[in-house]
N, C-alpha and C positions, 0 to 999 in steps of 0.2 A: 173910652180911652183911659189911660192910666197915668197921665202926666201929673195929676193932682195929688198923687201919693208919693211921699218921700220915705226912703228906707235908709237906716244907718245901723252901724254895729260898733260896739266898743267893749271895754272891760270895766266891770264894776268890782272893786275890792270888798271883800267881806271882813268881818271883825278880826279874823286871824291872818289877814293879808292875802288869802286865796282869791284869785281873780276869776270872776264868772263872765262868760261871753253873753252879751245882751244884744238882741236884734230888735230894732224898733221900726214899726210901720205906722204912719199916721198921715193925715191930710196936711197939705202944705198951706193951710189957711192962717196959721198963727193963733187960732182960738184954742183955748183949753178944752179938754174933753175927758170923759171917763176913759179909763184904761183897763183892758183885760189882758192877762198874761198866762203863759204856760211854762211850768217848770219841766223842761224837756229832758227826758232820760235818753232819747234815741237820736237827737240831732238829725231830724229828718231833712233831707235835701230836696232837690227838685222833684215834683210829681212826675211820674212817667207819662209818656204820650198816651198810652192806653187809659191811664187814670184821668187825664185831662179830657179825653174823648168821652169817657163815661160821665164825668161831671157835666160836660157840655150837652150831652144827650138828655140828661136828667132835668136841666133847668135852662130855659131860653136865655135868661140873662147871662149865663156863663159862657155862651158860645164864643163870644169875642175873646175869652181868655184862653181858648185852645191855642192861639198863636201869640198871646201876650204873656208877659212875665213881670211879676212884682217880686223883686229879689234883692238881697244884699249878700254878696259873696255867692255861695251856692245855696243859701237858705231862701226858700220861696214860700209864700203863703198858700194854703188851700184856698180854692176859689170862694168858699163861703166866708172865709176870714177876710178876703178882699172886699166882699160885700159889706162886712161889718165895719171895715175901715171907711168905706164910702158913706156909711151912715153916721160917721162922725166919731167912731171909737178909735182910740189908740190900741194897737195890737202888738204885744211884746212876747218874744220867745227868749227864754233864758236856758242855756245849757246847764244842767246840774253839775255840781262839782265832780271832777273825775271823768267827765264825758265831753264829747264834741271838742270845741275850742276852749272850754273852761279848764282851768288849772285844778290841782289837787288830786286826791285819790279817794277811793270809797271802800268802805268795809261792808260790802253787801248792800241790799236794798233797804230803803227807808231808814237810813241811819239818822240819829238825832241832829247831826250837823245840817242835814237837808232842811229840816223844819226851821231851824234857826236862820239858815240862808233865806228861806222863803219869807220870813218875817222882815228881814233886812231889805230884800228886794221890794216887797210890798210898800214899806215905808219910803224907799227911794223913789218908786214910781209915783206915789202920792205927792211927793215934793217937787216933781218936775214942773217947769213953767208951762209945758204943754198939757199938763194933767189938771183935771178939775179937782183932784184929790180923792175921787171915788174910784176904787180899784176892785176888780173881780178876777176870777180865774176860770180856765177851761182846760180840757184835756181828757184823753181816754186811757183806760187801763192804768199803767203805772202813774201817768200824769193825772189821772182821775183820783187815784188813791192819795197822791201827794197833796191834794187840795185839803184833805181832812187835817193833815199835820200842819199845813200852812194856816188854816182857819183857827186852829187851836193856839198857835203861836202868834199869829198876826190878827188880832181882833179888829183891826181896821179894814179887813176885807169886807166888802159890801155885798158880795154874792159869789157863789161858786156853781159850777156846772160840770160835775164829774160824770163821765161816761164809762160804763162797764168797770166800776171801781171795786177794789178789794176791801173787805171789812175785817177778816181774820186771816192772818198769814199762815197760821198753823193749819187751818182748814183747807188752804190751797196746797201747801207743801205735803202735809200728811193728813188728808181727810180720814177721819175714823182711825187715825194712827198708822195708816198705810202710806208708805213713801211713794209719791209721784215722781220717781227719779227720772223718767224719760222727759217729762215736762221741764224739770229742773235743769237737766243737761242741755236740752235744746235751747231754752231761754238763755242760759248762761253763755253758751257758745256764741249765740247771736250777739249779745251785748258786748262780749269780750272782743269780738271782731270789730264792732262799732267803736269801742273805746280806744282801739289802736289809732283811730283817726286818720287813716291813710287818705281818705277822700275829703277831709275837712280843710277848708280854706281859712286863711287868717282874717281876723276882724279888721275893719277899716283903720283903727288906731294902731294896728300892728302890721303895717304894710309889708315888712320884710319877713314876717313870720317868726320872729325871735321868741315871742311869748308862746306861740303855738308849739314850737319845738320843746319849750319847757313843759307845756301842758302834756304833750305826748309822752315825755319822759316820766312825768309824775303819774300818768295813767298806768304805767307798768306795775305800780304798787297796788292796783285794784285787786281785791280778793275775788276768788272764784266762788260765786254764790252757791253753786251746787255743793261744792266741797265744804262750804261754811255750814250749811244746814244738814248735810247728810248724817253726821253723827248725833244730831239732836233729835232723839226719838220721841221726846215728850214736850208738852207745851211749856213746862218750866225747866227744861234742860238748860244747862249753863254752857256758854261759849268757853271752851277751855283756855282761850287766850285772855279774854277780858273779864270773864266771870259773869257777864250779863246774861239775863234770860231773854234771848233775842226774840223769841216768838211773842213774848209779852211786851217787850220794849218797842217792837216795830209793827204792831197791829193797831189799826184804828179802834178795834174793839177794846183795847186796853190802854192805849195812849191817852193820858190825861183824862181818864174816865170820869173823874170828879169835876171836870170843868169842860164838858162837851160844848163845842161852839154853837151859838145860836144863829150863825150865818145862814141867810136864805140859800137853800140848796135845791137844785133841779137835777134829779138822777135819771140817767138813761141806762136801760138794761135790756138784755135779750134772753129769751127762754133757753136758747142753746149755748149760752155763755157759761163759763165755769164760775162766774161771779153773780149769777142771778139771785141766789139767796142772799149774798152779801149786800146787794142793792136794797133789798127789802129790809135787812137789818139796819143798814145806814138810815133808811127812811124812818124806821120806828125808834131809832136812838138819836134822832136829830130834834132838838127842842125848838128850833126856829121855824120860819116859813119853809115849806117844802112841797115838792112835786116829784112824781115818779112816773115814768113811761117805760113799759116793758113790751118790746116788739118780738117778732118771730125771727130774731137774729142770733147769730153766733157772735164771737168776740169782735170780729173785724167787720161786722155788717151793721147797717142802719138804713137800708133801702126804704124809701117812702117817708122817712123822717126828714123834715126840712130843717137842717142844722142852722141855717142863717136866720130864718124867721123865729125859731124857737129860742135860740140864744139871744137874739136881739130883743124879743119881748121880755125875757127874763132880766136882761141887763137894763132895758129901758125902765122897768119898774123899780129895780133895787139900786141902780147906780145913777140913773138920770131923773128919777122921781116922776116918771110918767105913769099915771094910774091906768090900769087896764080897763077896758070897756065893760068887762064883766068877770066874775069869779069863775075859775075853772075848777072842776073836780080834782082832788089832789092826786088820784091814781088813775092812769089810763093803761089798759093792757089789751093785748091781742090774743084772741082765741084761735089757735091753729086748727084748721079743718072746719071752722064755722062757715056758714053760707055768706056770700058777698053781702055787704051791708050790715052784717051782724058780727063782724070780726073784731072791731074795736069796741071795747066796753069801758065803763068808768065806774068807780066805786069810792066811797068815803072811807071804807075800812078794808083791812086785809087780814085774813081771807074774806071774800064777799060774804055778807050776812046769810045769803041763801045756800052757802056751802054746808053740806052735811057729811061729817066724817063717818064713812060706811065701811065696816069690816068685811073683808073677803077672806074666807078661811081656806087654808091649805089642806087639801084632802088627798089621801093616798090614791094611787091609780086603781082603776077597777080590777086590774089583773093582780093587784096586791104587790106589785114590784115596779114602783115608779121609775127607779133608776134604769131598768133594763130597756124600757120602751118609751120613756118620757111621756107618760100619760097622766101625770099628776093633775088634780083638778083644783080650780080656784072657784069657790062657790060662796053664796050668801049663807049657806047652811053650815053650822058648826059640825065638826067631826063627831061621830058617835063613839061609844065606849069600846067598840070592837077594833078601832084603828090603832096602829102601832106607830112606826116611824119609817122614814126613808133614809137609806144609806147612800152616800155619794163619795166615791174616791176622787179626791181633788186632782184635777187635770191641769198641770201647769201650762198647757198650750192654749187654754181658752183665752180669747181676746175679743175686744170690740173694735180692733183695727187701728190704723195709724192716722186716721183723719177724724179724730174725736174732738169733743169740746176742749179737752186738755191740749191736744196738738194745735188746735186753732188759737188757743190763748197764747201759745208760745210762738205764734206766727205761721203755723202750718195750715193745711187745708181742713175743711169741715165737710165730711161726706160719709156718714155712717153706712156701712155695708148692710146687706140683708143678713140679719143675725141668725137665720135658720140653721146654718151649719154650726155656729157656735152653740146654739140651743141643744144640738144633738150631743154635745159634750158637757152639758149642764144638767142641773136638776130643775125641771120646769113644772109649772102649775098653770093651767090654762082654763079660761071660762068657756062656757058654751057660746055659740055665735050670738051676738047681740040682736034682739028683735027690734030694737029702736036705737036711735042715736043716744050716746051717753056723753055728757060733758063733765070733765074733770078739771077743776080749778083750785089750786092750793098746793099743799105739801103732802105727798104720800108718806105714810109711816110704815116701816117694816118692824114686825114683832115676831121673832123666830126663837123657838126653844131648841137649843142645840146641845150636842155633846160631840166629842171627837177623840180619836185615838192619839192625837197630838196635843201637847200642852197649850198650843195656840193655833189659831187658824184665821185667815182673812176671809170674810164673807162679803162677796159682791152680789148685789141684787139689782136686777134690771127690769123695768116695766116696759113691755113691748106691746105694740098693736099688731096682731097677726091678721093680715089681710086675707080676703077670700081666696086669693091665688096662692096662699101659703107663705108669702114673704113675712118675715118678722122685722117690724119697723121699730127702731129705737125711739123710746119716748123720754125716759129719764133713768136715773140710777142713784144708788147709795152704797156705802161701804162701811164696814166696821171690823177692825181687828178685835178678836174676842177678848183679848187681855185688856182692852180699853173699854169694856162694857159698862163700868160703873157710871151711874148717873149722878149729876150734881145740880144744885141750883145755879143757874147762869149768873154771871156778874153784870149782865146788861139785859135789856128787853130782848127776848129770844123767840118771840112769836108762839110761845107754848110748845116749842119743839124740844125733843130730847137733847140734853146737853152733856157731852162727855168732856170732863175737865182735862183728862189725859195728863195728869201730873205723874211723876215717877211713883209716888206713894199710892196712886190709884190702880196701878197695873196689877193684874191677878191672873195666874194661869187657869185654864179650865179645870174644874173639879171632875170627879168621876160620876157626876149626875147631871141631868139637864139644867141649863141656865138660860135665861131669856136675854137675847140681844135686841135692843130697841134703837132704831136709828131712822132718820128721815132721808128721803130722796130729794134731789133738786126739784124745786117747785115747777109747776106746769099749768097751762091752761090749754086744754085740747078737747076737741070733739071727736069721739070715736065713732066711726061710721057703722050703720046697721050692717050686719053680716060679718063684721070683724069680730075677733076675739081678743080679750086681754090676757097677757101672759106675764107671770113672774118667773124669771130665770135666775137661778142661784148658782154661782160658781165660787171657786176658791182662789182664782187668779185672773188677772187681766194683763197678759204677758207683755203687750206693747205699750202699756200705760202706767203700770205700777209694779213695785218691787215686792214680790212674794217669794219667800224662801220655803220650799216644801222640804220637810225632813227626808233624809236619805231613804227611809223605808216607806215614804208616802204618808198621806194623812187621810183618814176617813172622817167625813162630816156626817153626822146624823141629825136630821130634822124631825122633831117629835110631834106627834098628834094625839098621844094618849091623854086621858083625863088629867086635868091640871096643867097641861102643856099645850094651850091653844095657839099654835102658830098661825099668824094671819097677816094680811096686808090691808092697811086702812087707807082707803082712797077718798079724796075730796070730791064728792059727787055734788053737782049743781043741777037742780031741777029734778024731774021724775027719775027714779032709779029702776023702773019696771022694764028694764031692757033685757032681762034674762028669763 
């Protein structure tokens, strides 16, 4: 039954008078308790009937909730949060300024005002008579990322639990310097519709909705995030209105880098999420107690992960002072394709100590014309002195589809197609069939020696598993615009990966001789089945996901193999590599 939970909503004024809508859920016992809260960008309303049915099927204790409701206004708690309240925690949702029922407006994502708001909300929650003074945070995606800013500004935070969080804003919007304009447009359109607040109800202290109407009017001044970032081609580009370097000002990777919070952090990530590398960077740049779990999920998934039990254990330790029965390894990860019982692994370090960075060399096709019949080879043997180069005319129609990790991060579906037809329009390099299973765990690195008929070119690289039936299965990807190829020492722990600072002064057109492009792919842990082949597919466009402008006369990309230009793919091999 749910009668022991009370729910209320009200406005909390910030330092500048902006009122934020606050939704409180707690036990009606009168006892003080730890409080966890979410700085909500999306003002989530009631879960759908289908969502409730899925939750109920997943957990026996949730079944009664399929017909029950813990709500204030139209705001209701996810069932796992109801379970957290029942365990004695106060759970609070706060609409970020410029969203939901909160007043104010917003100049794009992760503005400094939000971090200052978070510090004030945290202090207010710690001072409530129903609070023990111990405060933590939770939330996924935007609400995961905002916890970093909150922890930096509100040192009173006792623990955070970011799911699928962002670490570097530039690497999301323009990875490798290439504009992910489709993601930006889809996400912006979604939040713009939400910010209009048509389905938002007044809080209890505003029964007539007068302040809600004020909030809706103020939301009209919210900036279009896509249009805000579209003209900023570099990491240090200036906002033409404020003069701020937005990518530096609004990324956890740069925000208060000299005073990173030591708040205990539990990070949840997925191999198919756009932010999986971000979670690993968060982990390695967090000076306090930390844990990381990486599962076989995209941005919107976490099947098999018990949100209630894992959150409760983390908060029990750091907010309620309950010592765990034993120490857990700091990193748990799932190996896709591994045998049952061997899929979940643990490690003290990342990448795992047993990983060996193994170079696979790009070799020209046996016919001597890789472009015409796509028979380029990927081998452990380096090219000989007789090999030359492969020419590829950039095809602007190449695409990985409309259900990618990028689409899913913007709220869309996740279902990569068979990439075989795309490979036919790409430059491909494929291994012989594997004679034994091969495990890859870590960060693939691409090292391509290139030249082009154009002064600049986008280079997309895809690692694929080619099944015995000929299907090309997406594994991971990386991208780099050639003009952004300059490497720099990173300003933070970067896992030894190549770092492209991508400042305006770093950009350089391609010369008339080969240059090396070095970039990483999204990390993976995957077992490749015997009989399958590995493939590196290289294109110059991803039509449905990234903005590539091909010159009117086209662009020819040349990948070199001659002496002194050893193009190769470095794979993170775990265990025996005698699979070829």
